[in-house]
N, C-alpha and C positions, 0 to 999 in steps of 0.2 A: 320720681321726678326726673326730668332729661339730665342728664350728663353726657361727657365724650371723652374719649379717651386724648392725654394730651402727653408730650413729654415728661417724662419722670420728674415731680418736683422732689425739692429737698425736704427729707423725711421732718417730723418735728421730732426736737432733743431733749428727752424726757429727763425731767429736772433732776432727778437721783445722778444721772452720769456728768451733771456739771457740780453736784456736791461731792463727788467723788475725788475733784480736782483738790487735793489735799494741800498745794503750794496758793490757792487761792483762800483756805480759810473760813469758808462759806457755811453758815449755820443755820439751820431751819429753825425758827424758835415760834410759828403761828402755822395756823391753816393746816390742810391734807398735805400729807408727803410725796404725791403724784402731781405733775403738771407736764404738758406739753408746751416748748417753747420754739417760736417760731422767728424771731429776731428780739434783739437788744436794743432798749431805748431809756434816754437817760433824761430828765427834767426836773427840773425844781420850781413847776410852776404850780399854782395852786389848785389848780385843777387843769389835767392834762388832757381830759375825756376829747376833747375834737381833735387830738393830735396823735390819737390810739386807731389803730387798725385792729386788735387783738390778737391775741396769742404773745404780747411782748413780756419779756422780762424789763419791768420797768424798774432802773435806777435812779435813788433820790438819796439827798442828804438830810431832806425833810426842813428847807430854808424856809419856805413858807408854810410847813404843814402847822396848822391852827386847829382844825375838825376835823381829826384820826377817822370818826365813823363816817362823815361823809365822801371825805377825801378816798376810802376804800371800797365805799359803796359806787363811786361813779367808775373807780377801776374797774371793778366786779361788771359793771353796766358796760363799758367801753369793750368788756371782752380780755381784761389783763392776764395774764397766766400766772403771774408771779409779782413779786416787789421787794425790792433790794434794798435794803435801809443801812446808807453807811453811818459808821458811830466814829462821829470827828468830821467835821468843826464845829457843827452847830449842836450835835447832842453826844452827851458822854454815854450815854445808853439810848437802847430803843427805845422810845416812849411806851410804858404801859398800856395808856389808851389805843396806840394802834398795835399793838398786840392784841390786846382783846377784840379791837373791830376787825381783824383779819381773821381769828378765829369765829367772830360771830358771821363774815359773812362768804367764808370757807375761801381764802385767800392767801396761799402760801406766801409765807413771809419771812427773809433770809434777812440774816445779819450779817452786813460786810466789815470785816474789821478795818481798822483806821490804816493798817499796812498795804492794804489790797487797793488800789486804783479801780476804777470804773474802768476803765481803757482796759486793764488786764482781764475783767469779769467777760467785757464784750469781744476780746479776741479770742478767749477760752471758746466761748458759743461759737464765734464764725469756724474756729477750728474743728471744735467734734461737727457743724454742720457742713462744714465740706468733706469731714472723714466720712459721715453718713452719707452723702451724696455719692462719693464716689461707689460705698458697698453699692447702692441702688442702682447706681448705672452699671455695675460689675454684674448685678443681678438679671439686669436686664439684657443686657448682652449675651449673658450666658443662656437666657431665655430664647433669645432669638436665634442664637446659635442650634439649641434642640430644636426647636419650631423648624427652623429650615432645615435641619435633617430628617426631621419627622415627614416633612414634606416631599421630600424625595424618596421615600419609603414606596415600594407597590401598591399597598393601602394608604394614601394620604392623608385622607381625609379622618377615619379613625384613629391614624398616628399623630396625626396633628394635636386631636381632641383631647389621647391619651397623654401626649406632652403637656399640652395645657393646664390639664388637671393636676399633672405632677407639680408644674412649675407654680399655682396658685393654692395647691395642697386643698381642691376641693371637687364639686362636682360638676360636670359639664355636659351641656346637652345644645343636639342641631335638630331644632324643631322647623318646621315648616309653617305658612301662615294659618292655616286650620289648627297648628298645634301638635301635630303629629311628630313623634320621633325618628328621627332618622338614625342618629348616633348617639352613645352615650360614653360615657368616661367618669371613670371615679366613683362608681355607683349610682344605682339607681335614685333619683330623689323621692324621699316618703311624698304621700299623696298630697299632703298641703304646699309642701314646697314646690310640686310639679306644678300644681293649681295655679301657682303666685308665679312660679316662672313663665310658663305658658301665656298667663295674660301680661306679663312685660313684654314677649315676644312677640304679642300679637297689637301691642301698642306701637313696636318699632317696624313692625313689617307690615303693618296694615296695607300700605302705597297710596294712605292720604299725600297732598303735598305737605300737610302741616306736620306730618309724623316725625320724630326725634329720630335722630341715628342710634341713640342709645338711651336705655333709660334704667336707673336703680331703686331699689326698694330693701327693707329691713325685716324679715319673719322671724321672730323667736330669738334676735340675736344673729342670726346667719344675714350675712350680707349677699343680696341678688343685685345680679345685673345681667340686661340683654342688649345684644348689638344685631344690629340687621348687617346682613349682608347685602352688597352692594352688586347692581347689574340687575336689578328687578326680579329675581328669581324667588322672592317671596321666603326667605330662609332668615332664621334669624339662630346665634349663639345666645344659649342661655348659661350663667354661672352661680352657683352657689359656694361660697365661701364662708371659714370661720372668721375671717378678719378681710381688712380692705387696705393692704398698703401702698403709699403713694406711686410706687411702680405697676401697681397691677393694669391701670387703664391701658400704660403703656403694651404692656406685655398681650392684654387682651385684644389691643388693636392690632398689634401684629398678627395674631392668631387670624382675626377679623380679615386681613388682607389676604392672608395666605389661603384662607379656606374660600374668599371670594374668586379667587382665580384657579384654586381647584375645582369648583363647583361651575364655574362659568361654562366649560363644554357640555353640561348637561342641559342649556338652555335651548339648545335645539338652531333651528333656523336663524335666529335674532343673534347668535352668537357668531355661527357662519358667517352671516350676512356682516359684522362689523370684523373679522378676521378678514375676508374679502376686499373689504373697502379699506383695509390698514396696510393690506399689500399693496393694492391699485396704487395707494397715494405714495407708496416708497418705491414702486416703478414710476412715478411720473406723471401717472394719471390726474387731471386737475381737479380740485374738490367739488365741482358742478357734477363730475362722475360719480363720484365717490357718495355722494350725499345719499341718494336712492337706500344705498345699502345701510346707511348710518342708521337713516330715519325710522323709528318703530311707529308704524302707522302715522305718520306726520308730528310724531311728539316731537315737542320743542327741546332747546340745549341751552343749558345756562351753563356760561365760562365764571369762573370764582377767582380772584385775586387774595392772597392771606399773605400778612407779615406777622411776625411776633409780637405781643404788645411788648415784649421787653426788649427788642431791639436786636437779638439773638440772629441768627443765621442757620435758620432749622435744618437738621440733618434729615436724610431719605428717610430715616423709621419715625420721627416726628412728622414729617409731610405726609408719609402714608398711613398713619394715624388719624392726622387731619381728613385725608381723603376716605378714610373707614367711617369717621363719624358724619361727614357729608354724606356716605351715600355712595360712593365711587371709588373707584381702583384708578381711575384715568387721573394721574397726579404727575405733575411734572414741578420738580424742585429746581429751581437754579438763582442762586445766589440769596438775595434775601427775601424774593416774591418765589411762593408757591401756589400754582394755579390748577386748579382742578374743575374737572369738566363733567357735568350732570346732565344726565337724560331725563326724559320724562317731565312730571308736570310737580316734582319735589324740587323745592328751592332750597336756597341755603339759609341755614340758622347760625347765628352768634356759637362762638366755640370760645369756650375759658381759654384764656392764653393766647388768643388771636385776634387780629384786625381783619377783616374782610370786608371785600367790595364785589358784588355779584351783578351780572349784567341782567337786562330784561330777557325773557324765554325769547329763543332766535331759532330758525330753521338752519341745519347746519351748513348750507351755501353762505350762511349770512353770522357763521362763527370769525372769520377777522374781525367786523365791527363789534360782536360781542365782546373780542377779545380787549378791543381799545375802551367799550362801555366799562369793563370790570374793571381794567386800571385807573379809569377816572373814578368811579365808584370808591375802590381802594384809598386815594387817594384824598376823597372829601371825608372818608370815614375817620381819617386819621387828623385832618385839618379839623372835624368836630368834635373828636374823642368819642367816637361811636364805634361800638363793638364790630356795628354791621352798617352797611351804607347799599341800597340796591337801586339801580339805575330803571327809572320810570319810563317805559316808551310815551310816547308823546301822543295825547288823545286826539289832537287835531288842533280845536281853538281855531284863534285869531289867524295863526300860521296855515291853516288849511285852507281860507279865504283868497290863498295867494298861488296860481297855478304853478306847480312845481319847478317847470321849466323858467318862468321868470323870478321866481324866486331865487333859484339858485343863479342866474346868471346878475342877478343884483348883487349878491351875497360876493361873488367873486368880483364884481367890479368896486364895490366897498369894500373888500379887506383885500385887493389886489397890493397894496403898499406893504403889507406884513409879512415877516416870515411866519413859519409854522412855528416857533418855538414864541414868537411875540403874540400869534392868534391865539394860541393854547393855552397862555399865560391869561390874555385878556377874557378869554372863555371862563376859565379857571376864577379869575378875581370876577368877574359877574355873579360866579354863580354862588360864590359864598360873601355876597355883599358888601364885596369892597374891603375886605379884611385881608392886611398886608402880611398880619403872623401865620394867619389860616389858609392863604396860598402858596407862601413859604413852606409850611408843613406839607400841603398838597401834591406841592411839584418836586418838594426836596430839595430846594434852591433856598439861598438867604434872602431874607426879608428886602434887603436894600438891593437885591437883581430884581427881586420882584416891582417894587419902587421905579427901577431904572427903565424896566420894560413896558410896564405901564404908562410912565411918562413919555417914551419912546413910541407907544402907539398913539398916543394924545396927540403927537407932535406929526404922524406920518397922516394921520385920519384928519388932521385938524380939526377936532371935536374936541368939546369941552365935555372930559369924563365925571364932572360932578354934578353936569343936567343927567333928570332922571330920563327925559324924552330918549335923548341921545343912549343911556346906556339900555334903555328898553330896545332901542331900534337895534342896538348891537347885538343885546342876548338874543333876538330874533335870527337875526343874518349869522350869527356864529352857531347856531344849531341848525 
């Protein structure tokens, strides 16, 4: 199934680590002795199912507990990891029916003594999660340093593969699109595993537009993964490991970026042309002069703007992993927004933990316009809470019936009273069907500012923006 590397998430907390905190006095009295906790949630609802995301340690004093079997069955169906039941003030002991239900449905049940507040349990879990997160970040940092050192060796590609195999404690193979092995590290995979890795590699390096940048599978308990190397060389990095830890995708993503850069010189004239284009633009040549060197038989370019879904500012490693998952080493991380440049017919695909906006495929000479399209698409994705929004190039329609010069002259005349911020706010507001809140999210301004700007637009244009005919004309003009 498709997957992608991202910043290392917080590893789950084993239930045993929480039970080991003697100051809490927790005791497992039913269900299995192992579970992975992702967070803590407290609820006294008779059925908290609609409010659970899965992986929770649910804490309850059983205020509305009437049917233990149905209650536990619903928790298991919602994916809860464990149930912590507080003794007092409602119950003197944990109800026997609840103990039996947890044993029957396989849900760990913890007895919470009266002297232990639920907040103390939550604080302990968050502390354990923070410690686990720091350990994972340190592991990823050490792996990054080791991979970077390997990339500086005289034989960088085998050295990076060897170091990746060491860091992930597994087998690593660099494969061509046809499945031929270029390099291996950590031992040669057995035939069945080798065939499965080759199949995964063909999925990600097929060159088709819909091909994922990475894919994962499991074979007899072995975790398999394959990543496409960016740049169009048709290479794939394949991994076989005994386990899949939360930071492994990030470590693999770092290796993918390094390997893409290390193997790029072997792409021949294509890489040489792009290097020449970069040199010319750095020396002041206009984009029109460099564009022929960037184009690959007229292949289009796509600009992608991305922000982290949790609102955090991505670091360079996270941005590089995003580029690797999208199949490109052309990544610019600036502030909250990461920009990625894709070449060829491969379009952007949704990435876990990211919100993306993608331009329509464009020639190299139109990249500034594509950059604007991607920024607007990202705003629309955030406003509509979508993981990915793509700008669709207009197909003509009614607008094509009006000569371009006359349409442009009319647009300039009609919109002349508006400043650029007002015009952009009006365009965004119309594109989102007049939603104040969504426009505010898309433009990253306060909803009252949106209202003020739209009111100002109506005043300057002397137009009734509640009139559908007026909206339709303005939309065509703004386009």
